[in-house]
Structures are given as structure tokens and as C-alpha cells.
mmCIF file of the C-alpha atoms, coordinates in Angstrom:
data_MODEL
# 
_entry.id   MODEL 
# 
loop_
_atom_site.group_PDB 
_atom_site.id 
_atom_site.type_symbol 
_atom_site.label_atom_id 
_atom_site.label_alt_id 
_atom_site.label_comp_id 
_atom_site.label_asym_id 
_atom_site.label_entity_id 
_atom_site.label_seq_id 
_atom_site.pdbx_PDB_ins_code 
_atom_site.Cartn_x 
_atom_site.Cartn_y 
_atom_site.Cartn_z 
_atom_site.occupancy 
_atom_site.B_iso_or_equiv 
_atom_site.pdbx_formal_charge 
_atom_site.auth_seq_id 
_atom_site.auth_comp_id 
_atom_site.auth_asym_id 
_atom_site.auth_atom_id 
_atom_site.pdbx_PDB_model_num 
ATOM 1   C CA . UNK A 1 1   ? -12.778 31.831 5.343  1.00 0.00 ? 1   UNK A CA 1 
ATOM 2   C CA . UNK A 1 2   ? -12.911 35.150 7.498  1.00 0.00 ? 2   UNK A CA 1 
ATOM 3   C CA . UNK A 1 3   ? -10.565 36.092 10.367 1.00 0.00 ? 3   UNK A CA 1 
ATOM 4   C CA . UNK A 1 4   ? -10.987 35.552 12.874 1.00 0.00 ? 4   UNK A CA 1 
ATOM 5   C CA . UNK A 1 5   ? -9.933  39.262 14.551 1.00 0.00 ? 5   UNK A CA 1 
ATOM 6   C CA . UNK A 1 6   ? -9.577  40.439 17.461 1.00 0.00 ? 6   UNK A CA 1 
ATOM 7   C CA . UNK A 1 7   ? -12.568 37.959 19.548 1.00 0.00 ? 7   UNK A CA 1 
ATOM 8   C CA . UNK A 1 8   ? -10.507 35.793 21.662 1.00 0.00 ? 8   UNK A CA 1 
ATOM 9   C CA . UNK A 1 9   ? -8.202  38.898 23.111 1.00 0.00 ? 9   UNK A CA 1 
ATOM 10  C CA . UNK A 1 10  ? -12.115 40.166 23.938 1.00 0.00 ? 10  UNK A CA 1 
ATOM 11  C CA . UNK A 1 11  ? -13.116 37.431 25.198 1.00 0.00 ? 11  UNK A CA 1 
ATOM 12  C CA . UNK A 1 12  ? -9.960  36.683 27.464 1.00 0.00 ? 12  UNK A CA 1 
ATOM 13  C CA . UNK A 1 13  ? -10.066 39.919 28.385 1.00 0.00 ? 13  UNK A CA 1 
ATOM 14  C CA . UNK A 1 14  ? -14.156 39.649 29.728 1.00 0.00 ? 14  UNK A CA 1 
ATOM 15  C CA . UNK A 1 15  ? -13.423 35.938 31.173 1.00 0.00 ? 15  UNK A CA 1 
ATOM 16  C CA . UNK A 1 16  ? -10.229 38.337 32.937 1.00 0.00 ? 16  UNK A CA 1 
ATOM 17  C CA . UNK A 1 17  ? -12.968 40.266 34.664 1.00 0.00 ? 17  UNK A CA 1 
ATOM 18  C CA . UNK A 1 18  ? -15.477 37.417 35.376 1.00 0.00 ? 18  UNK A CA 1 
ATOM 19  C CA . UNK A 1 19  ? -13.279 35.325 37.247 1.00 0.00 ? 19  UNK A CA 1 
ATOM 20  C CA . UNK A 1 20  ? -11.961 38.576 39.304 1.00 0.00 ? 20  UNK A CA 1 
ATOM 21  C CA . UNK A 1 21  ? -14.998 38.760 40.470 1.00 0.00 ? 21  UNK A CA 1 
ATOM 22  C CA . UNK A 1 22  ? -15.776 35.328 41.605 1.00 0.00 ? 22  UNK A CA 1 
ATOM 23  C CA . UNK A 1 23  ? -13.137 35.595 43.064 1.00 0.00 ? 23  UNK A CA 1 
ATOM 24  C CA . UNK A 1 24  ? -13.620 38.062 45.144 1.00 0.00 ? 24  UNK A CA 1 
ATOM 25  C CA . UNK A 1 25  ? -17.720 38.120 45.391 1.00 0.00 ? 25  UNK A CA 1 
ATOM 26  C CA . UNK A 1 26  ? -18.098 34.246 44.974 1.00 0.00 ? 26  UNK A CA 1 
ATOM 27  C CA . UNK A 1 27  ? -15.880 31.944 46.297 1.00 0.00 ? 27  UNK A CA 1 
ATOM 28  C CA . UNK A 1 28  ? -15.130 31.598 49.799 1.00 0.00 ? 28  UNK A CA 1 
ATOM 29  C CA . UNK A 1 29  ? -12.304 29.773 50.387 1.00 0.00 ? 29  UNK A CA 1 
ATOM 30  C CA . UNK A 1 30  ? -9.200  31.379 52.248 1.00 0.00 ? 30  UNK A CA 1 
ATOM 31  C CA . UNK A 1 31  ? -6.393  30.152 50.369 1.00 0.00 ? 31  UNK A CA 1 
ATOM 32  C CA . UNK A 1 32  ? -7.785  32.474 47.862 1.00 0.00 ? 32  UNK A CA 1 
ATOM 33  C CA . UNK A 1 33  ? -7.256  35.803 49.776 1.00 0.00 ? 33  UNK A CA 1 
ATOM 34  C CA . UNK A 1 34  ? -4.276  38.194 48.162 1.00 0.00 ? 34  UNK A CA 1 
ATOM 35  C CA . UNK A 1 35  ? -5.004  36.362 44.582 1.00 0.00 ? 35  UNK A CA 1 
ATOM 36  C CA . UNK A 1 36  ? -4.903  38.415 41.321 1.00 0.00 ? 36  UNK A CA 1 
ATOM 37  C CA . UNK A 1 37  ? -5.905  37.510 37.459 1.00 0.00 ? 37  UNK A CA 1 
ATOM 38  C CA . UNK A 1 38  ? -3.114  39.061 35.631 1.00 0.00 ? 38  UNK A CA 1 
ATOM 39  C CA . UNK A 1 39  ? -4.099  37.908 32.482 1.00 0.00 ? 39  UNK A CA 1 
ATOM 40  C CA . UNK A 1 40  ? -5.313  35.123 30.635 1.00 0.00 ? 40  UNK A CA 1 
ATOM 41  C CA . UNK A 1 41  ? -4.807  33.659 27.128 1.00 0.00 ? 41  UNK A CA 1 
ATOM 42  C CA . UNK A 1 42  ? -7.666  31.414 24.917 1.00 0.00 ? 42  UNK A CA 1 
ATOM 43  C CA . UNK A 1 43  ? -6.848  29.556 21.975 1.00 0.00 ? 43  UNK A CA 1 
ATOM 44  C CA . UNK A 1 44  ? -8.557  30.624 19.310 1.00 0.00 ? 44  UNK A CA 1 
ATOM 45  C CA . UNK A 1 45  ? -11.532 27.955 19.190 1.00 0.00 ? 45  UNK A CA 1 
ATOM 46  C CA . UNK A 1 46  ? -11.851 29.637 22.471 1.00 0.00 ? 46  UNK A CA 1 
ATOM 47  C CA . UNK A 1 47  ? -12.243 26.475 24.854 1.00 0.00 ? 47  UNK A CA 1 
ATOM 48  C CA . UNK A 1 48  ? -9.557  26.770 26.895 1.00 0.00 ? 48  UNK A CA 1 
ATOM 49  C CA . UNK A 1 49  ? -8.361  29.661 28.876 1.00 0.00 ? 49  UNK A CA 1 
ATOM 50  C CA . UNK A 1 50  ? -5.183  29.794 30.404 1.00 0.00 ? 50  UNK A CA 1 
ATOM 51  C CA . UNK A 1 51  ? -5.408  31.804 33.643 1.00 0.00 ? 51  UNK A CA 1 
ATOM 52  C CA . UNK A 1 52  ? -2.750  33.699 34.663 1.00 0.00 ? 52  UNK A CA 1 
ATOM 53  C CA . UNK A 1 53  ? -2.588  34.332 39.003 1.00 0.00 ? 53  UNK A CA 1 
ATOM 54  C CA . UNK A 1 54  ? 0.160   36.148 40.728 1.00 0.00 ? 54  UNK A CA 1 
ATOM 55  C CA . UNK A 1 55  ? -0.342  36.234 45.387 1.00 0.00 ? 55  UNK A CA 1 
ATOM 56  C CA . UNK A 1 56  ? 0.827   38.595 47.789 1.00 0.00 ? 56  UNK A CA 1 
ATOM 57  C CA . UNK A 1 57  ? 3.120   36.826 50.269 1.00 0.00 ? 57  UNK A CA 1 
ATOM 58  C CA . UNK A 1 58  ? 5.844   34.151 50.453 1.00 0.00 ? 58  UNK A CA 1 
ATOM 59  C CA . UNK A 1 59  ? 5.961   30.690 49.436 1.00 0.00 ? 59  UNK A CA 1 
ATOM 60  C CA . UNK A 1 60  ? 3.130   29.589 51.354 1.00 0.00 ? 60  UNK A CA 1 
ATOM 61  C CA . UNK A 1 61  ? 0.627   31.186 49.926 1.00 0.00 ? 61  UNK A CA 1 
ATOM 62  C CA . UNK A 1 62  ? 1.702   30.581 46.789 1.00 0.00 ? 62  UNK A CA 1 
ATOM 63  C CA . UNK A 1 63  ? 1.124   26.761 47.856 1.00 0.00 ? 63  UNK A CA 1 
ATOM 64  C CA . UNK A 1 64  ? -2.050  27.563 49.317 1.00 0.00 ? 64  UNK A CA 1 
ATOM 65  C CA . UNK A 1 65  ? -3.960  29.598 46.086 1.00 0.00 ? 65  UNK A CA 1 
ATOM 66  C CA . UNK A 1 66  ? -2.512  26.999 43.696 1.00 0.00 ? 66  UNK A CA 1 
ATOM 67  C CA . UNK A 1 67  ? -4.121  24.042 45.635 1.00 0.00 ? 67  UNK A CA 1 
ATOM 68  C CA . UNK A 1 68  ? -8.077  26.588 46.760 1.00 0.00 ? 68  UNK A CA 1 
ATOM 69  C CA . UNK A 1 69  ? -7.319  27.663 42.691 1.00 0.00 ? 69  UNK A CA 1 
ATOM 70  C CA . UNK A 1 70  ? -7.835  23.917 41.553 1.00 0.00 ? 70  UNK A CA 1 
ATOM 71  C CA . UNK A 1 71  ? -10.687 23.210 43.865 1.00 0.00 ? 71  UNK A CA 1 
ATOM 72  C CA . UNK A 1 72  ? -12.942 25.715 43.586 1.00 0.00 ? 72  UNK A CA 1 
ATOM 73  C CA . UNK A 1 73  ? -11.764 25.522 40.007 1.00 0.00 ? 73  UNK A CA 1 
ATOM 74  C CA . UNK A 1 74  ? -15.222 23.500 38.439 1.00 0.00 ? 74  UNK A CA 1 
ATOM 75  C CA . UNK A 1 75  ? -17.234 25.483 40.574 1.00 0.00 ? 75  UNK A CA 1 
ATOM 76  C CA . UNK A 1 76  ? -15.276 28.887 38.536 1.00 0.00 ? 76  UNK A CA 1 
ATOM 77  C CA . UNK A 1 77  ? -16.159 27.490 35.368 1.00 0.00 ? 77  UNK A CA 1 
ATOM 78  C CA . UNK A 1 78  ? -19.602 26.390 35.905 1.00 0.00 ? 78  UNK A CA 1 
ATOM 79  C CA . UNK A 1 79  ? -19.797 30.411 37.284 1.00 0.00 ? 79  UNK A CA 1 
ATOM 80  C CA . UNK A 1 80  ? -18.199 31.409 34.088 1.00 0.00 ? 80  UNK A CA 1 
ATOM 81  C CA . UNK A 1 81  ? -20.376 29.863 31.894 1.00 0.00 ? 81  UNK A CA 1 
ATOM 82  C CA . UNK A 1 82  ? -23.127 31.861 33.216 1.00 0.00 ? 82  UNK A CA 1 
ATOM 83  C CA . UNK A 1 83  ? -21.566 34.850 32.720 1.00 0.00 ? 83  UNK A CA 1 
ATOM 84  C CA . UNK A 1 84  ? -20.185 34.646 29.619 1.00 0.00 ? 84  UNK A CA 1 
ATOM 85  C CA . UNK A 1 85  ? -23.023 33.299 27.761 1.00 0.00 ? 85  UNK A CA 1 
ATOM 86  C CA . UNK A 1 86  ? -21.149 30.992 24.576 1.00 0.00 ? 86  UNK A CA 1 
ATOM 87  C CA . UNK A 1 87  ? -22.212 28.124 23.544 1.00 0.00 ? 87  UNK A CA 1 
ATOM 88  C CA . UNK A 1 88  ? -19.577 26.488 25.321 1.00 0.00 ? 88  UNK A CA 1 
ATOM 89  C CA . UNK A 1 89  ? -17.876 26.995 28.650 1.00 0.00 ? 89  UNK A CA 1 
ATOM 90  C CA . UNK A 1 90  ? -14.133 27.302 28.410 1.00 0.00 ? 90  UNK A CA 1 
ATOM 91  C CA . UNK A 1 91  ? -12.136 25.141 30.461 1.00 0.00 ? 91  UNK A CA 1 
ATOM 92  C CA . UNK A 1 92  ? -10.053 26.637 33.175 1.00 0.00 ? 92  UNK A CA 1 
ATOM 93  C CA . UNK A 1 93  ? -6.348  26.097 33.615 1.00 0.00 ? 93  UNK A CA 1 
ATOM 94  C CA . UNK A 1 94  ? -4.454  28.215 36.852 1.00 0.00 ? 94  UNK A CA 1 
ATOM 95  C CA . UNK A 1 95  ? -1.109  28.975 35.660 1.00 0.00 ? 95  UNK A CA 1 
ATOM 96  C CA . UNK A 1 96  ? 1.635   31.664 38.536 1.00 0.00 ? 96  UNK A CA 1 
ATOM 97  C CA . UNK A 1 97  ? 2.915   34.207 36.866 1.00 0.00 ? 97  UNK A CA 1 
ATOM 98  C CA . UNK A 1 98  ? 6.176   35.209 37.805 1.00 0.00 ? 98  UNK A CA 1 
ATOM 99  C CA . UNK A 1 99  ? 6.961   38.423 35.853 1.00 0.00 ? 99  UNK A CA 1 
ATOM 100 C CA . UNK A 1 100 ? 6.031   40.161 38.768 1.00 0.00 ? 100 UNK A CA 1 
ATOM 101 C CA . UNK A 1 101 ? 9.224   38.409 40.482 1.00 0.00 ? 101 UNK A CA 1 
ATOM 102 C CA . UNK A 1 102 ? 11.251  38.604 37.013 1.00 0.00 ? 102 UNK A CA 1 
ATOM 103 C CA . UNK A 1 103 ? 10.819  42.712 37.396 1.00 0.00 ? 103 UNK A CA 1 
ATOM 104 C CA . UNK A 1 104 ? 11.983  42.860 41.435 1.00 0.00 ? 104 UNK A CA 1 
ATOM 105 C CA . UNK A 1 105 ? 15.103  40.544 40.431 1.00 0.00 ? 105 UNK A CA 1 
ATOM 106 C CA . UNK A 1 106 ? 15.811  43.216 37.244 1.00 0.00 ? 106 UNK A CA 1 
ATOM 107 C CA . UNK A 1 107 ? 15.425  45.504 39.200 1.00 0.00 ? 107 UNK A CA 1 
ATOM 108 C CA . UNK A 1 108 ? 17.600  44.889 41.856 1.00 0.00 ? 108 UNK A CA 1 
ATOM 109 C CA . UNK A 1 109 ? 20.610  43.885 39.339 1.00 0.00 ? 109 UNK A CA 1 
ATOM 110 C CA . UNK A 1 110 ? 20.117  47.511 37.624 1.00 0.00 ? 110 UNK A CA 1 
ATOM 111 C CA . UNK A 1 111 ? 20.163  48.926 40.771 1.00 0.00 ? 111 UNK A CA 1 
ATOM 112 C CA . UNK A 1 112 ? 23.280  47.107 41.966 1.00 0.00 ? 112 UNK A CA 1 
ATOM 113 C CA . UNK A 1 113 ? 24.487  48.042 38.467 1.00 0.00 ? 113 UNK A CA 1 
ATOM 114 C CA . UNK A 1 114 ? 23.890  52.338 38.899 1.00 0.00 ? 114 UNK A CA 1 
ATOM 115 C CA . UNK A 1 115 ? 25.559  52.027 42.828 1.00 0.00 ? 115 UNK A CA 1 
ATOM 116 C CA . UNK A 1 116 ? 28.759  49.648 41.110 1.00 0.00 ? 116 UNK A CA 1 
ATOM 117 C CA . UNK A 1 117 ? 28.962  52.704 38.365 1.00 0.00 ? 117 UNK A CA 1 
ATOM 118 C CA . UNK A 1 118 ? 28.360  55.503 41.119 1.00 0.00 ? 118 UNK A CA 1 
ATOM 119 C CA . UNK A 1 119 ? 30.781  54.202 43.522 1.00 0.00 ? 119 UNK A CA 1 
ATOM 120 C CA . UNK A 1 120 ? 33.382  53.858 40.867 1.00 0.00 ? 120 UNK A CA 1 
ATOM 121 C CA . UNK A 1 121 ? 34.157  57.469 40.240 1.00 0.00 ? 121 UNK A CA 1 
# 
């Protein structure tokens, strides 16, 4: 049996691009302002796409984006199916990406450690 190679990664990248365009140009939901698609991971059979996203703003904006993505999920899947021209349109699930907040927290900790170290000298 042949290996799948990098097809799931290539399809995931294409889905990331298409969903970004769909959110930017076609979905007219104010809750999606400031939403950025950060990554997409696919299952090996290409039937499920896990879309990771981040949102500018605080907790209120994050909740509004989550709800808007849930409302728009069917439309996004339909538009994605037309753009991809695959046998099956993958099921799309949305997951909030916390890596940006983690990066900010790590940066703050490193700055604090550097300040403490320079204060000791």
C-alpha cells in the first residue's frame, strides 16, 4: 500500500487559504471581525478539517467569534466543497488557538526574569 505522502498537509493548507477568503469576503457576520485562521489539520482520510483560529480583542470578542463560526459552519463547508472540488467536502470543526496568549505569557516571564537578573548585579 502506498503512503499518503503529504496530501493531508497540502489539502490543509488549501483549506486554510479558502476559509480565510470565505470569512473575509463572503460571510457577513459582525462576530467574525478580527478572526484569523492560524492553522488547519486534517485527518488522514481527509474527511475532517480542524480549523484553528485566533481573535483580536478579549473574552467578549472570542465568544462572539465562536458563536459566529458555529452559525456559519454549514455555509463555510458548502463554499469550501465548491472551491476544493474533492469527492467529499470535509467536515469543519473550529478550535480556538491559544498559542498567541501563551507566547505573550512566556515573553512576559522572560522579561521579568531578565529584569530580576539585571537588578541583582
